[in-house]
C-alpha positions in Angstrom: -34.3 22.5 9.5 -36.4 23.3 6.5 -36.7 27.0 7.4 -32.9 27.1 7.7 -32.4 25.9 4.1 -30.8 22.7 5.3 -33.3 20.5 3.4 -33.6 19.9 -0.3 -31.6 17.8 -2.7 -28.6 17.8 -0.3 -30.4 16.6 2.8 -29.2 13.3 4.2 -31.6 10.6 5.5 -31.3 9.8 9.2 -32.8 6.9 11.1 -32.4 6.4 14.9 -33.5 3.6 17.1 -32.9 2.5 20.7 -30.5 -0.2 21.7 -29.2 -1.6 25.0 -32.7 -1.5 26.6 -33.1 2.1 25.7 -29.7 3.2 27.1 -28.2 4.0 23.7 -29.0 4.7 20.0 -28.1 3.2 16.7 -28.2 5.7 13.8 -28.0 5.3 10.0 -27.2 8.3 7.9 -27.6 8.1 4.1 -26.3 10.6 1.5 -26.4 10.2 -2.2 -22.8 11.3 -3.0 -19.6 12.5 -1.4 -20.1 15.9 -3.0 -23.6 16.3 -1.5 -22.4 15.0 1.9 -19.7 17.7 1.9 -22.3 20.4 0.9 -24.6 19.2 3.6 -21.8 19.5 6.2 -20.8 23.0 5.0 -24.4 24.2 5.2 -24.8 22.8 8.7 -21.5 24.3 9.8 -22.7 27.7 8.7 -26.1 27.6 10.4 -27.5 28.0 13.9 -29.1 24.6 13.6 -25.7 23.0 12.9 -24.0 24.8 15.8 -26.7 23.6 18.1 -26.4 20.1 16.7 -22.6 20.1 17.3 -23.1 21.1 20.9 -25.6 18.2 21.4 -23.2 15.9 19.6 -20.5 16.6 22.3 -22.9 15.0 24.8 -22.7 11.7 23.1 -20.0 9.0 22.9 -19.8 7.1 19.6 -18.8 3.5 20.3 -18.5 2.3 16.7 -19.2 3.3 13.2 -19.1 2.2 9.6 -19.5 3.9 6.3 -20.2 2.1 3.0 -19.4 3.2 -0.5 -17.1 2.8 -3.4 -13.5 3.6 -2.6 -13.4 6.5 -5.0 -16.6 8.0 -3.5 -15.4 7.6 0.1 -12.0 9.2 -0.8 -13.7 12.1 -2.6 -15.3 13.5 0.6 -13.2 16.1 2.5 -15.7 16.2 5.4 -15.9 12.5 6.1 -12.4 12.2 7.5 -12.8 15.4 9.4 -16.0 14.3 11.2 -15.3 10.6 11.3 -11.5 10.0 11.3 -11.6 6.5 12.8 -14.8 5.2 11.3 -14.6 1.8 9.5 -14.8 2.2 5.7 -16.4 -0.7 3.8 -15.9 -0.6 0.0 -19.2 -1.8 -1.5 -22.9 -1.6 -0.8 -24.3 -2.1 2.7 -26.1 -5.3 3.6 -29.8 -4.4 3.7 -30.5 -6.8 6.6 -28.1 -4.8 8.8 -30.2 -1.7 8.4 -33.4 -3.1 9.8 -36.8 -3.0 8.1 -37.6 -0.2 5.6 -39.3 2.7 7.3 -40.9 6.0 6.3 -42.2 8.7 8.7 -41.8 9.3 12.4 -41.7 6.9 15.3 -41.5 7.3 19.0 
């Protein structure tokens, strides 16, 4: 993604881990603001990496989702309702314990 200029101050943080005895995944995506999230989505939409990611995303079924943020911040994003029209919106900060332990780096 770095060679496609998708990384930098706009890049979101993603964390995935297995659930349901390895039959599914849980994912956390963190972005610093609604504006940066929208820029991130626009950059991905206009890149080959993003197009490939969207194709892979069609192979998945999202069973639930939740987004945390201040009401004004969540309402400021134009891309959030486009990509996640039915996701639960929680006004406030996330509960750290629900995210799992802090982690840096790669894991298998």
